[in-house]
KOLFI-920894 format. One line per field, with one value per residue (C-alpha): residue number from 1; x, y, z. Coordinates in Angstrom, 2 decimals. Layout:
N
num = [NUM; ...] $
xx = [X; ...] $
yy = [Y; ...] $
zz = [Z; ...] $
//
This chain:
149
num = [1; 2; 3; 4; 5; 6; 7; 8; 9; 10; 11; 12; 13; 14; 15; 16; 17; 18; 19; 20; 21; 22; 23; 24; 25; 26; 27; 28; 29; 30; 31; 32; 33; 34; 35; 36; 37; 38; 39; 40; 41; 42; 43; 44; 45; 46; 47; 48; 49; 50; 51; 52; 53; 54; 55; 56; 57; 58; 59; 60; 61; 62; 63; 64; 65; 66; 67; 68; 69; 70; 71; 72; 73; 74; 75; 76; 77; 78; 79; 80; 81; 82; 83; 84; 85; 86; 87; 88; 89; 90; 91; 92; 93; 94; 95; 96; 97; 98; 99; 100; 101; 102; 103; 104; 105; 106; 107; 108; 109; 110; 111; 112; 113; 114; 115; 116; 117; 118; 119; 120; 121; 122; 123; 124; 125; 126; 127; 128; 129; 130; 131; 132; 133; 134; 135; 136; 137; 138; 139; 140; 141; 142; 143; 144; 145; 146; 147; 148; 149] $
xx = [-48.44; -45.76; -43.75; -43.81; -42.63; -39.79; -38.81; -38.89; -36.56; -34.23; -34.00; -33.39; -30.70; -29.01; -29.01; -27.54; -24.66; -24.14; -23.73; -20.11; -19.50; -18.89; -15.20; -13.84; -13.06; -9.29; -7.67; -6.69; -4.10; -2.59; -0.54; 2.87; 4.59; 7.28; 7.92; 5.46; 3.31; -0.43; -2.09; -5.78; -7.46; -10.59; -11.50; -14.64; -17.30; -17.09; -13.35; -11.21; -7.64; -4.68; -1.44; 1.39; -1.23; -3.16; -6.74; -7.26; -10.67; -12.58; -15.73; -18.96; -18.16; -14.65; -12.63; -9.61; -6.47; -2.98; -0.52; 3.14; 5.11; 8.49; 10.23; 8.21; 10.38; 11.07; 8.39; 4.98; 2.40; -1.22; -3.48; -6.78; -9.68; -12.45; -16.15; -16.03; -13.32; -10.47; -7.21; -4.46; -1.16; 0.14; 3.76; 4.10; 7.46; 7.88; 10.69; 12.88; 13.21; 16.16; 15.04; 16.92; 17.03; 17.32; 18.20; 17.23; 19.95; 19.65; 16.11; 14.96; 15.65; 11.90; 11.32; 14.05; 13.26; 9.58; 8.47; 5.85; 2.92; 4.12; 4.58; 0.98; -0.32; 1.79; 0.44; -3.15; -2.72; -1.04; -4.10; -6.38; -4.23; -4.19; -7.99; -8.40; -6.08; -8.17; -11.20; -11.54; -13.97; -15.18; -15.84; -12.93; -13.60; -10.65; -12.55; -13.86; -10.36; -8.58; -8.95; -5.51; -5.24] $
yy = [-23.77; -23.02; -26.10; -25.14; -21.62; -22.94; -25.44; -22.67; -20.46; -23.40; -24.14; -20.48; -20.18; -23.39; -22.13; -18.81; -20.65; -22.85; -19.92; -18.80; -15.09; -13.12; -12.57; -9.14; -6.90; -6.78; -3.38; -2.29; 0.39; 1.48; 4.40; 5.99; 4.85; 7.53; 10.80; 13.31; 10.45; 9.85; 6.53; 5.71; 2.81; 1.06; -0.58; -2.13; 0.57; 1.73; 1.11; 3.67; 4.29; 6.01; 6.84; 7.21; 8.01; 10.62; 9.86; 9.28; 10.36; 7.35; 7.80; 5.97; 3.54; 2.85; 4.96; 6.90; 8.71; 8.95; 11.65; 11.28; 14.40; 15.21; 14.22; 11.12; 8.32; 5.09; 3.22; 4.43; 2.58; 2.36; 1.10; -0.35; -0.71; -2.68; -2.29; -5.59; -4.10; -6.12; -4.24; -4.78; -2.94; -2.39; -1.28; 0.60; 1.11; 4.57; 5.12; 8.09; 10.77; 13.00; 16.60; 19.31; 22.12; 25.63; 28.75; 32.32; 34.86; 38.64; 38.94; 42.31; 42.64; 42.90; 39.44; 37.90; 39.81; 40.86; 44.02; 43.83; 44.41; 41.56; 39.29; 39.99; 39.17; 35.99; 34.82; 35.57; 33.66; 30.77; 30.45; 30.37; 27.71; 25.59; 25.84; 24.79; 21.80; 20.62; 20.24; 16.92; 15.57; 12.00; 11.71; 10.75; 12.84; 11.41; 8.18; 9.94; 11.10; 14.43; 17.24; 18.60; 22.41] $
zz = [8.45; 11.06; 10.04; 6.36; 7.17; 9.34; 6.65; 4.02; 6.08; 6.76; 3.00; 2.12; 4.81; 3.59; 0.01; 1.09; 2.75; -0.31; -2.70; -2.69; -2.15; -5.30; -5.94; -5.10; -8.04; -8.45; -8.35; -11.88; -12.60; -15.90; -17.06; -16.73; -13.53; -13.75; -11.94; -13.39; -14.75; -14.57; -13.73; -13.99; -12.29; -11.20; -7.91; -6.54; -5.94; -2.33; -2.08; -0.26; -1.41; 0.23; -1.59; 0.93; 3.58; 1.58; 0.53; -3.20; -4.57; -5.90; -7.98; -7.09; -9.94; -8.55; -11.02; -9.74; -10.89; -9.41; -10.36; -9.45; -8.56; -10.04; -6.82; -5.86; -4.39; -6.32; -4.36; -3.17; -1.10; -2.23; 0.56; -0.59; 1.86; 0.20; 1.06; 3.02; 5.28; 3.79; 3.27; 0.71; 0.48; -3.06; -3.46; -6.72; -8.39; -9.92; -12.41; -11.67; -14.31; -15.05; -15.42; -17.25; -14.72; -16.11; -14.19; -14.90; -14.16; -13.94; -12.58; -11.26; -7.51; -6.71; -8.22; -6.05; -2.83; -2.94; -1.17; 1.66; -0.74; -2.97; 0.06; 1.18; -2.33; -2.50; 0.88; -0.17; -3.44; -1.61; 0.67; -2.40; -4.03; -0.86; -0.57; -4.22; -3.73; -0.77; -3.02; -4.77; -7.31; -7.01; -10.75; -12.94; -16.00; -17.94; -18.75; -21.85; -22.80; -22.69; -25.20; -25.99; -25.92] $
//
């Protein structure tokens, strides 16, 4: 009985070594690679992503979104850390956009130089905005599409 058990384990171990590992899911990205653009993507579940050093929320299914600011440089770095520990650096080219800048002249003095009460309110609202920006959602809700306002 002991010999059969040992032989069984030896066969199972040999078969496990003979089966090639499943290929890693390639990182997929699609969208508008331009300043102000939005890109959606999919990675292997469990992958961690960092765009120029900042963590990118990735859903449990591997879906993610990247938004490019209006002043993003021409190249950004997306670091991918796969569940197996492997790391890949992706250099993404972002097209630059020319913005029409408009200026508003003749604003009331209080809007240009806020009084102390306005400054206190602005600081309070800025803290609320910063706290909201720190929150992230792992689910990429855009997979079902956006409803235009």
